[in-house]
LUMPA-402243 format. One line per field, with one value per residue: residue number from 1; x, y, z of N, C-alpha, C in turn; residue in three letters. Coordinates in pm, 1 decimal, m for minus. Layout:
<rs>
nr: c(NUM	...)
npx: c(X	...)
npy: c(Y	...)
npz: c(Z	...)
capx: c(X	...)
capy: c(Y	...)
capz: c(Z	...)
cpx: c(X	...)
cpy: c(Y	...)
cpz: c(Z	...)
rest: c(ALA	...)
</rs>
This chain:
<rs>
nr: c(1	2	3	4	5	6	7	8	9	10	11	12	13	14	15	16	17	18	19	20	21	22	23	24	25	26	27	28	29	30	31	32	33	34	35	36	37	38	39	40	41	42	43	44	45	46	47	48	49	50	51	52	53	54	55	56	57	58	59	60	61	62	63	64	65	66	67	68	69	70	71	72	73	74	75	76	77	78	79	80	81	82	83	84	85	86	87	88	89	90	91	92	93	94	95	96	97	98	99	100	101	102)
npx: c(6408.1	6455.7	6482.6	6637.8	6729.4	6956.4	7060.0	7043.4	6808.5	6807.6	6641.2	6646.5	6648.4	6872.7	7108.6	7329.9	7678.8	8006.5	8357.5	8604.6	8851.2	9070.4	8922.1	8732.9	8554.6	8215.4	7960.9	7717.9	7598.7	7512.0	7215.5	7262.5	7133.8	7080.5	7340.1	7444.0	7291.0	7371.3	7645.6	7639.3	7511.7	7631.3	7907.4	8106.5	8119.8	8268.5	8558.3	8905.5	8976.6	8711.6	8553.8	8277.0	8112.4	7846.7	7527.0	7377.3	7101.9	6991.2	6752.7	6714.0	6946.8	7155.8	7413.6	7721.9	7917.8	8102.4	8065.3	8201.3	8318.2	8318.0	8494.0	8507.4	8267.8	8101.4	7947.6	7846.7	7979.1	7887.8	8026.0	7960.3	7990.2	8098.1	7979.2	7731.6	7616.9	7586.3	7419.5	7187.5	7133.8	7233.2	7340.6	7548.4	7394.9	7145.3	6863.7	6843.2	6692.5	6780.2	6856.0	6999.2	7167.8	7313.5)
npy: c(995.3	677.8	401.9	88.0	m263.0	m248.8	m4.0	356.6	484.2	657.0	824.3	947.3	1143.4	1199.4	1346.5	1179.8	1226.8	1286.8	1277.0	1500.0	1400.6	1187.8	879.5	916.0	885.0	790.8	950.6	1015.7	1291.0	1326.3	1485.3	1806.1	1860.5	1607.1	1504.4	1680.1	1608.5	1338.6	1375.5	1524.4	1350.2	1098.7	1114.8	993.9	740.5	765.2	679.9	705.9	1000.9	1090.0	873.1	655.4	359.4	204.3	78.0	42.7	95.9	88.8	85.8	m250.9	m332.5	m391.1	m312.0	m328.8	m57.1	251.3	584.8	904.0	1194.0	1506.2	1785.2	2016.8	2025.9	2001.1	1776.6	1428.6	1183.4	932.1	675.0	527.5	218.0	68.4	m178.4	m163.9	56.5	m45.3	m267.5	m142.6	29.9	302.0	639.5	935.5	1230.9	1115.5	1102.5	949.1	724.6	675.5	467.1	470.6	316.3	387.6)
npz: c(3186.3	3331.1	3559.9	3534.5	3543.5	3396.0	3441.4	3461.0	3239.1	2932.0	2670.3	2340.5	2035.1	1780.0	1543.5	1318.4	1286.3	1141.3	1203.6	1066.9	1006.2	810.9	724.2	915.9	1226.1	1303.4	1486.3	1748.0	1928.1	2260.6	2382.1	2531.6	2776.9	2879.2	2895.2	3087.0	3311.0	3343.7	3392.4	3630.5	3811.2	3783.0	3757.7	3911.3	3808.6	3584.9	3398.8	3310.5	3115.4	3080.5	3012.3	3006.7	3084.1	2901.3	2795.1	2483.9	2263.6	1938.0	1700.2	1625.4	1731.1	2006.3	2229.2	2425.0	2521.3	2529.2	2647.8	2574.3	2727.0	2583.1	2621.0	2468.4	2323.7	2533.2	2601.4	2605.3	2382.3	2150.4	1981.4	1666.0	1548.2	1237.2	1189.7	1329.0	1199.5	939.1	986.3	1082.6	880.0	868.3	813.5	771.6	883.6	915.4	1131.9	1442.3	1670.0	1999.3	2274.3	2586.1	2853.0	3159.0)
capx: c(6496.2	6396.3	6585.5	6612.1	6841.3	7072.1	7107.1	6951.4	6776.7	6783.0	6594.0	6653.9	6667.8	6979.1	7161.5	7462.2	7779.5	8136.4	8473.2	8661.6	8979.4	9063.4	8866.7	8667.3	8456.9	8076.2	7917.1	7603.5	7621.6	7396.3	7164.1	7338.6	7064.4	7100.9	7481.0	7459.9	7233.3	7459.4	7771.4	7614.0	7470.3	7707.2	8047.7	8192.5	8131.0	8361.0	8694.7	8996.4	8942.5	8567.5	8492.4	8175.2	8051.1	7704.0	7460.0	7307.3	7012.1	6944.9	6678.7	6713.1	7083.0	7188.8	7552.8	7798.2	8014.5	8137.1	8043.2	8319.1	8281.2	8393.0	8491.8	8485.7	8125.1	8032.3	7849.4	7900.5	7974.2	7871.9	8076.8	7878.9	8074.5	8051.6	7890.7	7599.4	7565.0	7543.6	7306.8	7070.1	7122.8	7249.8	7444.4	7565.1	7278.3	7022.6	6817.5	6835.7	6640.2	6882.0	6830.1	7125.7	7164.3	7441.9)
capy: c(906.8	573.7	312.1	m53.7	m345.3	m210.3	127.3	466.6	485.0	784.5	810.4	1072.5	1134.2	1292.1	1329.7	1118.1	1311.0	1220.9	1365.4	1537.1	1332.5	1076.4	759.3	970.5	808.9	837.0	972.6	1097.5	1368.8	1324.7	1619.9	1866.0	1849.4	1469.7	1496.1	1751.8	1525.8	1223.3	1422.2	1567.3	1241.5	974.1	1143.0	898.0	620.4	792.0	630.2	806.0	1083.0	1109.5	751.4	594.2	240.8	218.2	m13.9	126.1	29.5	163.9	m11.2	m383.7	m359.4	m351.5	m349.7	m266.2	37.1	359.6	724.7	985.3	1333.9	1600.0	1913.4	2125.1	2027.6	1995.1	1669.8	1294.9	1135.6	789.0	631.8	425.6	126.9	35.9	m295.5	m115.6	142.3	m132.4	m349.2	m57.1	114.3	439.5	720.8	1072.9	1315.7	1047.4	1117.7	815.0	710.5	608.8	437.4	446.4	285.0	411.5)
capz: c(3260.1	3412.5	3612.3	3510.4	3587.1	3314.6	3485.9	3433.6	3096.3	2864.6	2532.2	2265.9	1890.8	1739.8	1408.3	1306.6	1223.3	1124.9	1217.2	937.8	985.5	715.6	787.7	1034.8	1302.5	1306.3	1623.6	1785.6	2049.5	2349.1	2409.8	2641.9	2905.4	2927.4	2934.7	3214.0	3417.2	3364.3	3452.0	3768.2	3900.5	3766.1	3726.7	3981.4	3726.0	3475.1	3408.1	3256.0	2998.6	3067.6	2956.3	3092.5	3024.3	2873.0	2703.9	2385.9	2170.0	1821.7	1620.0	1686.5	1778.5	2143.8	2253.5	2532.5	2464.8	2621.1	2610.3	2603.5	2747.2	2500.9	2691.3	2372.0	2291.2	2661.9	2593.2	2580.8	2245.5	2130.9	1850.8	1599.6	1470.9	1101.8	1200.3	1370.4	1091.9	828.9	1033.0	1100.2	761.3	916.7	752.5	818.2	865.1	960.1	1271.2	1497.0	1806.5	2080.0	2416.1	2655.0	2996.1	3226.0)
cpx: c(6410.9	6508.3	6543.6	6733.0	6968.8	7132.8	7001.4	6933.8	6749.1	6743.2	6598.8	6670.3	6768.6	7028.0	7302.1	7556.6	7911.9	8247.2	8533.3	8793.5	8963.6	9015.7	8788.1	8560.4	8319.2	8031.0	7773.8	7644.1	7496.0	7346.5	7233.0	7268.0	7079.0	7245.1	7505.6	7407.5	7322.1	7585.6	7750.6	7586.1	7560.1	7855.5	8142.5	8210.3	8227.5	8497.1	8784.1	8942.0	8792.0	8493.3	8394.2	8113.3	7901.0	7656.1	7374.7	7216.5	6970.8	6877.4	6671.4	6848.8	7102.3	7330.0	7610.6	7903.2	8052.5	8097.1	8170.1	8274.6	8375.6	8383.5	8469.6	8338.4	8037.9	7918.0	7920.6	7882.9	7961.7	7920.0	7986.5	7968.2	8011.8	7953.1	7747.2	7537.5	7512.7	7418.3	7177.2	7049.3	7127.9	7359.9	7444.9	7439.4	7147.0	6991.1	6793.9	6780.8	6735.3	6827.6	6965.0	7096.5	7304.0	7430.8)
cpy: c(803.9	480.1	168.6	m132.4	m312.1	m78.4	232.7	477.3	625.8	754.4	946.6	1042.4	1241.4	1257.5	1269.3	1214.9	1234.6	1322.9	1390.2	1467.8	1221.0	949.2	793.5	880.5	873.1	843.0	1023.0	1168.5	1360.4	1466.7	1677.1	1853.9	1708.4	1452.4	1564.6	1669.4	1405.1	1266.7	1461.9	1449.5	1118.5	995.0	1045.1	767.9	640.1	730.4	738.3	875.2	1095.8	991.8	692.5	475.4	261.5	100.1	72.7	39.2	129.4	61.4	m144.6	m421.2	m306.5	m399.7	m273.7	m176.3	138.4	492.8	799.1	1129.5	1422.9	1738.0	2030.6	2139.1	2026.5	1892.4	1535.2	1259.2	983.6	756.0	522.0	341.9	98.8	m80.3	m253.4	m30.9	59.1	m210.4	m268.9	39.6	263.9	510.9	861.7	1152.6	1249.2	1085.8	977.3	819.9	623.1	585.2	405.1	417.0	307.6	379.1)
cpz: c(3333.4	3456.3	3585.9	3560.3	3510.1	3362.1	3459.5	3282.4	3047.5	2720.2	2464.2	2117.2	1851.3	1599.1	1412.7	1235.2	1218.5	1143.4	1079.3	908.5	881.9	786.6	912.8	1096.0	1291.1	1452.1	1629.1	1913.7	2134.3	2367.3	2534.3	2776.2	2964.5	2972.9	3068.5	3329.9	3448.0	3436.9	3597.7	3860.3	3893.7	3736.5	3794.3	3903.3	3608.7	3504.8	3349.0	3132.5	2975.3	3008.7	3056.2	3018.7	3008.4	2789.8	2613.2	2300.5	2063.1	1731.6	1692.8	1745.0	1919.9	2171.9	2372.3	2468.6	2571.6	2560.7	2647.7	2619.6	2668.0	2565.8	2595.8	2337.4	2417.0	2660.1	2579.3	2434.4	2246.2	1990.1	1796.1	1509.2	1334.8	1105.2	1234.4	1259.4	975.9	867.4	1039.4	983.7	797.4	840.4	809.5	786.4	903.6	1103.1	1323.1	1640.4	1885.7	2221.0	2476.4	2801.2	3051.9	3373.5)
rest: c(MET	SER	ILE	SER	PHE	LYS	GLY	ILE	GLU	TYR	ARG	PHE	THR	VAL	GLU	ILE	TRP	ARG	THR	GLU	ALA	PRO	GLY	GLY	TRP	HIS	PHE	VAL	SER	LEU	PRO	THR	GLU	ILE	SER	SER	GLU	ILE	ARG	GLN	THR	LEU	LYS	LEU	LYS	GLU	GLN	GLY	TRP	GLY	ARG	MET	ASN	ALA	THR	VAL	LYS	ILE	GLY	LYS	SER	GLU	TRP	GLN	THR	ALA	LEU	TRP	PHE	ASP	THR	LYS	LYS	ASN	THR	TYR	LEU	LEU	ALA	LEU	LYS	ALA	GLU	ILE	ARG	LYS	LYS	GLU	ASN	LEU	SER	ILE	GLY	ASN	LYS	VAL	LYS	VAL	ILE	ILE	TRP	VAL)
</rs>
């Protein structure tokens, strides 16, 4: 963790997965220890349904988005839009280096 003008920075590497629903969304799950730290220190920044604004960087792509807290997985989820997946050549099962500022 480090602090910058964008907020508190977290770096991690995780695997991309997809929901099983038709047209399922692609996600990465934040490591549980990072999610726990974010939830303990920044829960007041959450909006409805565990939504928290964030800035994300993967590869050369950086964008504004939101993290969603999944109570079943006990972690925050980050949806990966098709535009980002195509731009960064990402698919299900790829390990991806992620930087998030909250």
